[in-house]
Each structure stands twice: as structure tokens, then as C-alpha cells.
N, C-alpha and C positions, 0 to 999 in steps of 0.2 A: 265494199259492196258496190255493185254496179248500179248506177242511177236508172230507174225505170219510170215509166209513166203509166198511170191506170185511169180508166174511166168506165162508167156504166154505158151499156148499149141496149137499146130497145128494138125489138123486132117481133113480128107476128108469127105464131105457130100454135097449132092445136086449138084454134079459136081463142087464144089468149095473147096478151101483150107480155112477151118474155123480157126479162131484165137480166142481161148477162154482164159479166165482168171481164173487161179486156185489159191485158197487161202488155206493154210494149217495151222492148229493150232499148238501151241507149243508142243514139245514132239516128240516121235517116235512111239507111239502105234497106232493101228487102231482105227479110229473114225467113228461115223455116218456121212453120207455125204448128201449133198444137190445139186441137179442139178437146176440151176437158169436160167430162160429164160427171155429175154428182150422183150420190146414192139416192134412193127413192124418196128420202125426206126432202130433197131439193137443195138448191144452191145455198151454201153457207160460207162463213168466213174460212172454213177449212179449205174449200176449193179455191176461194179467192187467194188465199195465201199460197196455195200450190201454183196457181197461175202466175203469181208474182215471182215465185221461186224459178219457174220456167223462164220468165222474162229476164231474170238475172243471169240465166245460163245462155241467153241470146236468142230465145224463141219468142215469136209473137204468140200469145196464149189467150184463148177465149174460154172462160169457164161458163158453160151455158146453163140456162134455166129450164126447169121442168114444169113449174106450176104457176106461171104468171106472177113471179115475184114473191111467192109465198114459200115458207119453210114449214113442212107438215110434221110437227112434233107429236101429233097424236097418231099412234101406230094404226088404229082402225081407219082413220081418215086417209093415211098414207096408203094402206093396202087397198082401200076402196078406189083410189085413183090409179095406183100403179099396177095392180093385177090385171085390170082390163087393158091397160096400155101394153103390158108385157105380152099379152095374148094377141096383140094386133100389130104385126110387123109394119103395116103401112103407116099407122099412126106414129110408130117409133121413127120410121124413116122420115116422115114429114117434119118431126121435131128436129131430127138430126140435120136434114137438108137446110132448114131455115137457119139453124145456128152456123152451119158450114158456109152458107151464102154470106152471112154476116162477117165471118172470119175472112172469107175471100175478098170481100169488099174493102177491107182495110188495106190502104196503099202499102203498108210495110210488109204485108204477107207475100211470100214467094208462092204462087199458086201451084208450082210443081213440087213443092216440098211441104206437104201437110200430113200430119198424123192425127189419129183420134184415140184418145185414152179416156176410159171411164170406169166408174166404180158402181157396182150394183146395176140399177136401172140405166145409169149413164153408160156403163160398159156394154149393156145389151144394145143400146142405141148405136154405139160405135160399131158393134158387130153387124147390125142391120145395114148400116151405111156400106160396109164391105160387101154384104150379100146383095146389095143393090147395084154393085159394080162401080161404086164411086172410086175415083182415082186417089187413093191414099198411099202414103209411103210406109205406114205401119199402123197396126191396131193393137191397143193394149186394154185388157179388161181385168178388173179385180172383183171377185164375188159376183160376176155377171156371166156365168157360163150357160147362157140360154141357147138352145138349139133353134135353128131356123126352119123354114119350109124346105121340103125335100129338094135337093139338087142345087139350091141357090148359093150354097157356100162355094161352089165352083166359080162364082163371079168374083170372089175375093182375090185381089191382085197384089197383095203385099203380105209380109210376115205378120203373124198373129202371136202375141204373147199373152198368156193368161195366168193369173195367180188366184189361189184359193186356200183357205185354211183347212187343215185336215179334219177339224172337228166342226166344220160349218154344217149345221143341220138343214140350212136352206139350199145349199149346193152340195148335197151328199155324194158319196162315191158313184151312185148310179147316174147322177146328172153329169158328173165329170166324165164318166165313160161315154155317155151319149154325145157329149160335146166333142171329145177327142176323136171319137169314131166318125163324126160328121166332118171334122177338119181333115182327117186322114183320107177319107173316101173322096174328098173334093180335091186332094192334091195340094192342100194349103201348106205353106211353110209355117209350122206352128210349134209352140212350146207351151208347156204347162208346168208351173212351179207350185208345189203343195207345201205350205208352210206348217210344219209340225206343231200340233197343239193349239193352233189358232182357230178362233170362232169366225162367224160372219162379221163383216165390217171391221176386221181386226186392225185395219189401217187407220180407222177413224178415232180420234181422241175421244175420251169419255164424254157423254152428254149429260145435261142436267134435267132430262125429261125421260118419260117412259120409253123403253125400247122393246123391240121384239125379243122373245126368248131366243137364245143362241147367238146373240150379238155381244161382242166384247172386244176391248182394245188389247192389242199385244204390242207393246212398244218396240221390242227388238225386231219382230217381223214387219212392223209398220215401216221401220227404217230400211230394212232389207228390200221390201217391196218397192219403196220409192227409188232406191238405188237401181233396182232391176228395170223400172220404168225409164229412168234417166239413161240407163245403158241401152235400152231399146231405141230411144230417140237418137242417141249418139250414133248408133250403128246405122239407122235407116234414114236419117235426115242430114247426113254429113255432106252430101253433094247432090247436084241435080242430075248426074248421070245415072 
């Protein structure tokens, strides 16, 4: 296993002091980087471990925070914060930009090779960074097929990969169709993978607290989605050209 270094990083966003998790690969050279966003419940050890795994693959990885260091395990509290956030592209962009600035400030980050990958709300934020015209090499979103303001998807300057469970009631077929229509109309290089039989947040290990209806872990598809994300990063972050 490659030796990595991790540390917490604090930064301001959405009126809160955010506490992210930064993972650095071995060595001292600049490396491609990944901004990693969590589900609506917020940053947890699941995303921290994913950032660590990305660092082991040679990426600088920042798992960013949504709720000022809190993990919202009460579904009602989570929805009360996330639904207004998801309805406000500018707030999502502010949260994403603050995290991205933190990642760019890391000396090990190659500023010309940055991707944004997110799950649920974190995936929606990754997409909003693209719609804002941020210079990213790739965007990946799982369970976060949120459409944006009309015409703004044309600002996306990189490939977009999206994954969703076929039985996800939160991202149903109509939502998928709206998302893919938006991407296609904007001329985006996009892909959508539908994982058969999977629910919402199928990638996330089971939790020991109440969850929204329609949420459930699918171990086989969780592994496949991770492989698909890694493949996206390999394809798009391989070189600076």
C-alpha cells in the first residue's frame, strides 16, 4: 500500500467553518487532484476513506464539507438544509468554489488537472461548478442528476459521467431524462450508467441511523460505480495536454 498523508483543513463557505479531509499521495511532486463531495448527510468516514483511496492511486484528494463539520443523521434535519441548497445554484457554487480554492491552494495540486466527483448533494455541487464554467478535467456524479438553469450546461468544459440506480425513487426516470436532455442539448460529452436494481445511495455502506425511504446499499454495484469513477479519472487526468 502506498504511504499517504492526511489532515483536516478548515475554510469558510455558506456562512460556516467547513472542515474538509485532505489526502496526499507519497512524494513531493505536483499531482492531479480530485474534489470529492458527500451525500446530503454530510462528510463522513465513507468519503474520508474514498479520499484516502484516491491518494493511494496518486491523486491529491479533498473530501469537502457541507454542514460546518456536522453529519446530519436526522433525515428531516438533512432535508431542511439540503432542499433549499439544491434549489439555489449560487449557494451550491459558493460551497464548491470555496472547497475548490482550498484544493488549489495545496502545493501538491496540479491546477491544470482537477476533477470534481460527488454523491447526491455533493454531486449536484460538482455539476454546478461545471455549469459555472470552472476549468475541470472531469465531473462525476452519483445519485445527483440535478438539472441546472436553462442554457448554463453549455459552460461545462469537460466530460460528465453520471451513475444512478434503476430503482432510485429520488432520481426517477423523468429526472434522468431531464438531465440527459440538458447535457445533450448543451453538447456536453456525457455518459449515464444505470445500475439495475439499485436504490438511492446504493454506493453508501449501511448506516446505523434512520434513512430516507428508497435508500439502500447494493454492494456489487457500489464496487462497480467506484471502478467507473476511477476509470473516469484515469481517462481524464492522465496528462496536462
